[in-house]
N, CA, C and O atoms as a GROMACS GRO file, in nm:
protein
  400
    1UNK      N    1   6.715  11.900   9.269
    1UNK     CA    2   6.595  11.950   9.269
    1UNK      C    3   6.571  12.043   9.180
    1UNK      O    4   6.657  12.131   9.176
    2UNK      N    5   6.461  12.055   9.087
    2UNK     CA    6   6.446  12.174   9.024
    2UNK      C    7   6.300  12.231   9.043
    2UNK      O    8   6.208  12.151   9.062
    3UNK      N    9   6.279  12.348   9.038
    3UNK     CA   10   6.150  12.428   9.062
    3UNK      C   11   6.096  12.455   8.937
    3UNK      O   12   6.168  12.479   8.841
    4UNK      N   13   5.971  12.454   8.930
    4UNK     CA   14   5.896  12.528   8.814
    4UNK      C   15   5.759  12.565   8.869
    4UNK      O   16   5.676  12.505   8.938
    5UNK      N   17   5.764  12.692   8.809
    5UNK     CA   18   5.599  12.753   8.840
    5UNK      C   19   5.491  12.704   8.784
    5UNK      O   20   5.492  12.672   8.665
    6UNK      N   21   5.385  12.692   8.860
    6UNK     CA   22   5.262  12.638   8.829
    6UNK      C   23   5.197  12.705   8.688
    6UNK      O   24   5.135  12.648   8.599
    7UNK      N   25   5.230  12.832   8.698
    7UNK     CA   26   5.203  12.912   8.565
    7UNK      C   27   5.292  12.882   8.443
    7UNK      O   28   5.253  12.915   8.331
    8UNK      N   29   5.399  12.826   8.459
    8UNK     CA   30   5.496  12.815   8.338
    8UNK      C   31   5.451  12.661   8.255
    8UNK      O   32   5.402  12.562   8.310
    9UNK      N   33   5.476  12.674   8.142
    9UNK     CA   34   5.488  12.528   8.063
    9UNK      C   35   5.618  12.542   8.008
    9UNK      O   36   5.649  12.640   7.940
   10UNK      N   37   5.697  12.448   8.037
   10UNK     CA   38   5.838  12.400   7.987
   10UNK      C   39   5.875  12.282   7.991
   10UNK      O   40   5.823  12.200   8.068
   11UNK      N   41   5.982  12.251   7.901
   11UNK     CA   42   6.033  12.106   7.885
   11UNK      C   43   6.114  12.093   8.026
   11UNK      O   44   6.196  12.179   8.060
   12UNK      N   45   6.084  11.972   8.109
   12UNK     CA   46   6.158  11.940   8.199
   12UNK      C   47   6.244  11.826   8.138
   12UNK      O   48   6.192  11.716   8.119
   13UNK      N   49   6.377  11.849   8.107
   13UNK     CA   50   6.466  11.766   8.036
   13UNK      C   51   6.591  11.712   8.127
   13UNK      O   52   6.648  11.768   8.220
   14UNK      N   53   6.610  11.610   8.081
   14UNK     CA   54   6.735  11.540   8.136
   14UNK      C   55   6.844  11.490   8.065
   14UNK      O   56   6.802  11.436   7.963
   15UNK      N   57   6.969  11.484   8.073
   15UNK     CA   58   7.068  11.445   7.989
   15UNK      C   59   7.090  11.273   8.034
   15UNK      O   60   7.103  11.232   8.149
   16UNK      N   61   7.089  11.203   7.926
   16UNK     CA   62   7.083  11.045   7.931
   16UNK      C   63   7.195  11.007   7.866
   16UNK      O   64   7.224  11.046   7.753
   17UNK      N   65   7.274  10.917   7.946
   17UNK     CA   66   7.411  10.843   7.904
   17UNK      C   67   7.389  10.691   7.956
   17UNK      O   68   7.341  10.661   8.065
   18UNK      N   69   7.431  10.605   7.860
   18UNK     CA   70   7.437  10.470   7.868
   18UNK      C   71   7.572  10.411   7.842
   18UNK      O   72   7.647  10.465   7.761
   19UNK      N   73   7.608  10.304   7.907
   19UNK     CA   74   7.734  10.243   7.883
   19UNK      C   75   7.698  10.092   7.892
   19UNK      O   76   7.600  10.048   7.950
   20UNK      N   77   7.801  10.010   7.818
   20UNK     CA   78   7.766   9.863   7.799
   20UNK      C   79   7.827   9.786   7.941
   20UNK      O   80   7.857   9.859   8.036
   21UNK      N   81   7.841   9.660   7.950
   21UNK     CA   82   7.890   9.580   8.055
   21UNK      C   83   8.007   9.618   8.074
   21UNK      O   84   8.044   9.616   8.192
   22UNK      N   85   8.116   9.667   7.960
   22UNK     CA   86   8.273   9.700   7.990
   22UNK      C   87   8.282   9.852   8.004
   22UNK      O   88   8.391   9.907   8.021
   23UNK      N   89   8.167   9.919   7.996
   23UNK     CA   90   8.191  10.076   8.039
   23UNK      C   91   8.198  10.161   7.920
   23UNK      O   92   8.231  10.279   7.927
   24UNK      N   93   8.162  10.091   7.795
   24UNK     CA   94   8.175  10.176   7.680
   24UNK      C   95   8.069  10.247   7.655
   24UNK      O   96   7.967  10.182   7.678
   25UNK      N   97   8.049  10.361   7.615
   25UNK     CA   98   7.919  10.442   7.587
   25UNK      C   99   7.855  10.386   7.461
   25UNK      O  100   7.921  10.352   7.363
   26UNK      N  101   7.714  10.380   7.470
   26UNK     CA  102   7.642  10.337   7.372
   26UNK      C  103   7.544  10.433   7.335
   26UNK      O  104   7.508  10.518   7.417
   27UNK      N  105   7.492  10.428   7.206
   27UNK     CA  106   7.388  10.500   7.158
   27UNK      C  107   7.246  10.474   7.191
   27UNK      O  108   7.203  10.360   7.170
   28UNK      N  109   7.166  10.566   7.241
   28UNK     CA  110   7.010  10.521   7.314
   28UNK      C  111   6.934  10.616   7.238
   28UNK      O  112   6.816  10.619   7.272
   29UNK      N  113   6.967  10.698   7.142
   29UNK     CA  114   6.871  10.805   7.093
   29UNK      C  115   6.765  10.739   7.013
   29UNK      O  116   6.664  10.803   6.983
   30UNK      N  117   6.780  10.609   6.974
   30UNK     CA  118   6.666  10.547   6.905
   30UNK      C  119   6.563  10.491   6.987
   30UNK      O  120   6.453  10.467   6.938
   31UNK      N  121   6.594  10.462   7.136
   31UNK     CA  122   6.522  10.407   7.220
   31UNK      C  123   6.400  10.485   7.270
   31UNK      O  124   6.416  10.606   7.286
   32UNK      N  125   6.291  10.438   7.294
   32UNK     CA  126   6.194  10.491   7.369
   32UNK      C  127   6.242  10.532   7.518
   32UNK      O  128   6.302  10.450   7.588
   33UNK      N  129   6.215  10.656   7.560
   33UNK     CA  130   6.232  10.697   7.687
   33UNK      C  131   6.121  10.750   7.734
   33UNK      O  132   6.056  10.830   7.667
   34UNK      N  133   6.075  10.703   7.886
   34UNK     CA  134   5.959  10.762   7.948
   34UNK      C  135   6.007  10.836   8.072
   34UNK      O  136   6.112  10.815   8.132
   35UNK      N  137   5.911  10.929   8.104
   35UNK     CA  138   5.933  10.994   8.240
   35UNK      C  139   5.800  10.959   8.330
   35UNK      O  140   5.700  10.944   8.260
   36UNK      N  141   5.784  10.946   8.444
   36UNK     CA  142   5.691  10.949   8.521
   36UNK      C  143   5.712  11.064   8.637
   36UNK      O  144   5.824  11.091   8.682
   37UNK      N  145   5.604  11.124   8.676
   37UNK     CA  146   5.603  11.204   8.817
   37UNK      C  147   5.498  11.163   8.911
   37UNK      O  148   5.378  11.147   8.887
   38UNK      N  149   5.564  11.147   9.029
   38UNK     CA  150   5.478  11.051   9.120
   38UNK      C  151   5.493  11.123   9.249
   38UNK      O  152   5.597  11.185   9.268
   39UNK      N  153   5.409  11.122   9.333
   39UNK     CA  154   5.414  11.171   9.474
   39UNK      C  155   5.537  11.115   9.540
   39UNK      O  156   5.573  10.998   9.527
   40UNK      N  157   5.600  11.207   9.614
   40UNK     CA  158   5.723  11.186   9.676
   40UNK      C  159   5.703  11.054   9.754
   40UNK      O  160   5.598  11.025   9.811
   41UNK      N  161   5.828  10.968   9.751
   41UNK     CA  162   5.821  10.824   9.809
   41UNK      C  163   5.752  10.736   9.748
   41UNK      O  164   5.756  10.620   9.787
   42UNK      N  165   5.671  10.776   9.634
   42UNK     CA  166   5.607  10.643   9.568
   42UNK      C  167   5.702  10.598   9.429
   42UNK      O  168   5.793  10.664   9.380
   43UNK      N  169   5.654  10.475   9.386
   43UNK     CA  170   5.713  10.427   9.290
   43UNK      C  171   5.605  10.453   9.172
   43UNK      O  172   5.488  10.469   9.205
   44UNK      N  173   5.641  10.457   9.042
   44UNK     CA  174   5.559  10.476   8.939
   44UNK      C  175   5.475  10.336   8.896
   44UNK      O  176   5.535  10.229   8.882
   45UNK      N  177   5.350  10.346   8.879
   45UNK     CA  178   5.266  10.228   8.816
   45UNK      C  179   5.238  10.261   8.683
   45UNK      O  180   5.244  10.375   8.636
   46UNK      N  181   5.201  10.147   8.616
   46UNK     CA  182   5.171  10.175   8.470
   46UNK      C  183   5.132  10.305   8.415
   46UNK      O  184   5.197  10.366   8.330
   47UNK      N  185   5.011  10.347   8.473
   47UNK     CA  186   4.952  10.476   8.407
   47UNK      C  187   5.028  10.598   8.440
   47UNK      O  188   4.976  10.704   8.404
   48UNK      N  189   5.149  10.605   8.506
   48UNK     CA  190   5.208  10.713   8.544
   48UNK      C  191   5.313  10.755   8.409
   48UNK      O  192   5.343  10.868   8.370
   49UNK      N  193   5.348  10.643   8.364
   49UNK     CA  194   5.463  10.674   8.236
   49UNK      C  195   5.405  10.760   8.125
   49UNK      O  196   5.291  10.746   8.080
   50UNK      N  197   5.508  10.862   8.081
   50UNK     CA  198   5.454  10.937   7.976
   50UNK      C  199   5.572  10.925   7.866
   50UNK      O  200   5.688  10.936   7.906
   51UNK      N  201   5.551  10.905   7.750
   51UNK     CA  202   5.654  10.899   7.659
   51UNK      C  203   5.721  11.056   7.616
   51UNK      O  204   5.666  11.147   7.554
   52UNK      N  205   5.847  11.049   7.669
   52UNK     CA  206   5.938  11.182   7.635
   52UNK      C  207   5.972  11.195   7.495
   52UNK      O  208   5.944  11.110   7.411
   53UNK      N  209   6.039  11.312   7.469
   53UNK     CA  210   6.112  11.314   7.327
   53UNK      C  211   6.244  11.336   7.354
   53UNK      O  212   6.288  11.370   7.464
   54UNK      N  213   6.317  11.316   7.239
   54UNK     CA  214   6.469  11.350   7.225
   54UNK      C  215   6.462  11.494   7.188
   54UNK      O  216   6.422  11.532   7.078
   55UNK      N  217   6.503  11.576   7.290
   55UNK     CA  218   6.522  11.708   7.251
   55UNK      C  219   6.637  11.758   7.200
   55UNK      O  220   6.637  11.870   7.149
   56UNK      N  221   6.758  11.676   7.208
   56UNK     CA  222   6.880  11.656   7.136
   56UNK      C  223   6.944  11.532   7.163
   56UNK      O  224   6.898  11.440   7.230
   57UNK      N  225   7.065  11.537   7.101
   57UNK     CA  226   7.153  11.404   7.130
   57UNK      C  227   7.164  11.408   7.280
   57UNK      O  228   7.202  11.510   7.338
   58UNK      N  229   7.129  11.281   7.354
   58UNK     CA  230   7.130  11.253   7.484
   58UNK      C  231   7.041  11.351   7.567
   58UNK      O  232   7.061  11.354   7.689
   59UNK      N  233   6.965  11.415   7.526
   59UNK     CA  234   6.866  11.487   7.632
   59UNK      C  235   6.745  11.435   7.578
   59UNK      O  236   6.720  11.419   7.458
   60UNK      N  237   6.669  11.409   7.681
   60UNK     CA  238   6.507  11.358   7.670
   60UNK      C  239   6.425  11.444   7.757
   60UNK      O  240   6.461  11.457   7.874
   61UNK      N  241   6.310  11.510   7.709
   61UNK     CA  242   6.249  11.574   7.816
   61UNK      C  243   6.084  11.555   7.779
   61UNK      O  244   6.041  11.492   7.682
   62UNK      N  245   6.007  11.622   7.876
   62UNK     CA  246   5.867  11.606   7.860
   62UNK      C  247   5.802  11.764   7.862
   62UNK      O  248   5.871  11.845   7.925
   63UNK      N  249   5.727  11.795   7.824
   63UNK     CA  250   5.626  11.928   7.826
   63UNK      C  251   5.554  11.910   7.958
   63UNK      O  252   5.474  11.817   7.975
   64UNK      N  253   5.586  12.004   8.061
   64UNK     CA  254   5.516  12.009   8.189
   64UNK      C  255   5.440  12.171   8.194
   64UNK      O  256   5.490  12.277   8.156
   65UNK      N  257   5.332  12.153   8.242
   65UNK     CA  258   5.252  12.298   8.251
   65UNK      C  259   5.119  12.296   8.197
   65UNK      O  260   5.079  12.204   8.126
   66UNK      N  261   5.048  12.395   8.227
   66UNK     CA  262   4.903  12.417   8.200
   66UNK      C  263   4.866  12.439   8.060
   66UNK      O  264   4.751  12.422   8.022
   67UNK      N  265   4.988  12.489   7.962
   67UNK     CA  266   4.946  12.503   7.828
   67UNK      C  267   5.008  12.391   7.742
   67UNK      O  268   5.093  12.408   7.655
   68UNK      N  269   4.957  12.284   7.775
   68UNK     CA  270   5.001  12.143   7.716
   68UNK      C  271   5.092  12.058   7.794
   68UNK      O  272   5.160  12.103   7.886
   69UNK      N  273   5.093  11.949   7.761
   69UNK     CA  274   5.195  11.856   7.858
   69UNK      C  275   5.134  11.825   7.968
   69UNK      O  276   5.016  11.858   7.986
   70UNK      N  277   5.202  11.759   8.056
   70UNK     CA  278   5.172  11.689   8.177
   70UNK      C  279   5.143  11.810   8.293
   70UNK      O  280   5.229  11.885   8.339
   71UNK      N  281   5.014  11.810   8.324
   71UNK     CA  282   4.982  11.920   8.436
   71UNK      C  283   4.989  11.858   8.578
   71UNK      O  284   4.924  11.758   8.605
   72UNK      N  285   5.075  11.925   8.676
   72UNK     CA  286   5.112  11.873   8.798
   72UNK      C  287   5.037  11.977   8.894
   72UNK      O  288   5.008  12.091   8.859
   73UNK      N  289   5.014  11.930   9.000
   73UNK     CA  290   4.963  12.027   9.121
   73UNK      C  291   5.087  12.086   9.172
   73UNK      O  292   5.202  12.053   9.141
   74UNK      N  293   5.049  12.185   9.258
   74UNK     CA  294   5.152  12.238   9.363
   74UNK      C  295   5.211  12.117   9.446
   74UNK      O  296   5.137  12.028   9.488
   75UNK      N  297   5.352  12.118   9.467
   75UNK     CA  298   5.377  12.036   9.553
   75UNK      C  299   5.516  11.955   9.511
   75UNK      O  300   5.570  11.993   9.407
   76UNK      N  301   5.568  11.865   9.571
   76UNK     CA  302   5.690  11.793   9.538
   76UNK      C  303   5.643  11.636   9.465
   76UNK      O  304   5.554  11.558   9.498
   77UNK      N  305   5.737  11.632   9.363
   77UNK     CA  306   5.719  11.510   9.267
   77UNK      C  307   5.848  11.432   9.250
   77UNK      O  308   5.952  11.490   9.218
   78UNK      N  309   5.845  11.312   9.268
   78UNK     CA  310   5.966  11.249   9.238
   78UNK      C  311   5.952  11.218   9.077
   78UNK      O  312   5.847  11.183   9.024
   79UNK      N  313   6.072  11.237   9.013
   79UNK     CA  314   6.066  11.206   8.878
   79UNK      C  315   6.178  11.081   8.838
   79UNK      O  316   6.298  11.078   8.866
   80UNK      N  317   6.106  10.991   8.770
   80UNK     CA  318   6.153  10.878   8.736
   80UNK      C  319   6.173  10.859   8.579
   80UNK      O  320   6.086  10.901   8.503
   81UNK      N  321   6.282  10.799   8.533
   81UNK     CA  322   6.291  10.766   8.391
   81UNK      C  323   6.293  10.644   8.372
   81UNK      O  324   6.328  10.567   8.461
   82UNK      N  325   6.254  10.604   8.244
   82UNK     CA  326   6.271  10.444   8.209
   82UNK      C  327   6.311  10.446   8.057
   82UNK      O  328   6.240  10.505   7.976
   83UNK      N  329   6.418  10.385   8.020
   83UNK     CA  330   6.444  10.356   7.886
   83UNK      C  331   6.439  10.212   7.834
   83UNK      O  332   6.496  10.113   7.879
   84UNK      N  333   6.348  10.226   7.714
   84UNK     CA  334   6.288  10.082   7.672
   84UNK      C  335   6.390  10.031   7.549
   84UNK      O  336   6.381  10.059   7.430
   85UNK      N  337   6.490   9.946   7.618
   85UNK     CA  338   6.589   9.894   7.505
   85UNK      C  339   6.572   9.729   7.506
   85UNK      O  340   6.492   9.674   7.582
   86UNK      N  341   6.627   9.682   7.445
   86UNK     CA  342   6.605   9.513   7.446
   86UNK      C  343   6.751   9.455   7.466
   86UNK      O  344   6.850   9.484   7.399
   87UNK      N  345   6.745   9.366   7.573
   87UNK     CA  346   6.631   9.321   7.651
   87UNK      C  347   6.609   9.397   7.778
   87UNK      O  348   6.525   9.358   7.859
   88UNK      N  349   6.680   9.498   7.798
   88UNK     CA  350   6.669   9.576   7.919
   88UNK      C  351   6.582   9.694   7.935
   88UNK      O  352   6.563   9.768   7.839
   89UNK      N  353   6.530   9.715   8.048
   89UNK     CA  354   6.445   9.849   8.064
   89UNK      C  355   6.502   9.933   8.198
   89UNK      O  356   6.440   9.939   8.304
   90UNK      N  357   6.612   9.986   8.176
   90UNK     CA  358   6.659  10.055   8.305
   90UNK      C  359   6.568  10.157   8.354
   90UNK      O  360   6.523  10.241   8.275
   91UNK      N  361   6.532  10.158   8.493
   91UNK     CA  362   6.424  10.254   8.557
   91UNK      C  363   6.489  10.286   8.662
   91UNK      O  364   6.543  10.203   8.736
   92UNK      N  365   6.490  10.428   8.683
   92UNK     CA  366   6.558  10.482   8.806
   92UNK      C  367   6.478  10.626   8.855
   92UNK      O  368   6.417  10.702   8.780
   93UNK      N  369   6.492  10.636   8.966
   93UNK     CA  370   6.463  10.782   9.031
   93UNK      C  371   6.549  10.875   8.983
   93UNK      O  372   6.666  10.839   8.989
   94UNK      N  373   6.525  10.999   8.929
   94UNK     CA  374   6.639  11.093   8.869
   94UNK      C  375   6.650  11.233   8.924
   94UNK      O  376   6.748  11.306   8.911
   95UNK      N  377   6.523  11.265   8.994
   95UNK     CA  378   6.536  11.410   9.038
   95UNK      C  379   6.385  11.429   9.128
   95UNK      O  380   6.300  11.341   9.140
   96UNK      N  381   6.379  11.536   9.174
   96UNK     CA  382   6.272  11.572   9.256
   96UNK      C  383   6.239  11.710   9.178
   96UNK      O  384   6.326  11.790   9.142
   97UNK      N  385   6.080  11.725   9.153
   97UNK     CA  386   6.047  11.841   9.090
   97UNK      C  387   5.954  11.911   9.194
   97UNK      O  388   5.862  11.847   9.246
   98UNK      N  389   5.976  12.036   9.223
   98UNK     CA  390   5.912  12.124   9.296
   98UNK      C  391   5.789  12.217   9.203
   98UNK      O  392   5.826  12.299   9.118
   99UNK      N  393   5.682  12.199   9.224
   99UNK     CA  394   5.576  12.285   9.131
   99UNK      C  395   5.524  12.381   9.261
   99UNK      O  396   5.477  12.350   9.370
  100UNK      N  397   5.548  12.495   9.206
  100UNK     CA  398   5.499  12.625   9.295
  100UNK      C  399   5.404  12.730   9.241
  100UNK      O  400   5.370  12.825   9.311
   0.00000   0.00000   0.00000
């Protein structure tokens, strides 16, 4: 779990790795990566997904806060990530974000 002040505008970023069926690492930096912030215990729906940016090799993030980016109310948010590859679209809950 990570905590972010409701007054801050910061990248919420995550390391992303992927392997193929045999466990060999594969490059995904050209794939579209999306993040969704949803109420705890919920699953994202179509309108929840936001396209993230690759901040560096293997690190994807999204700007969160009042000065641009995704604005979230105080509380707990489940963070989900989706990678748009072909033909797979792995989708996972990856974190909990607390806004104070």
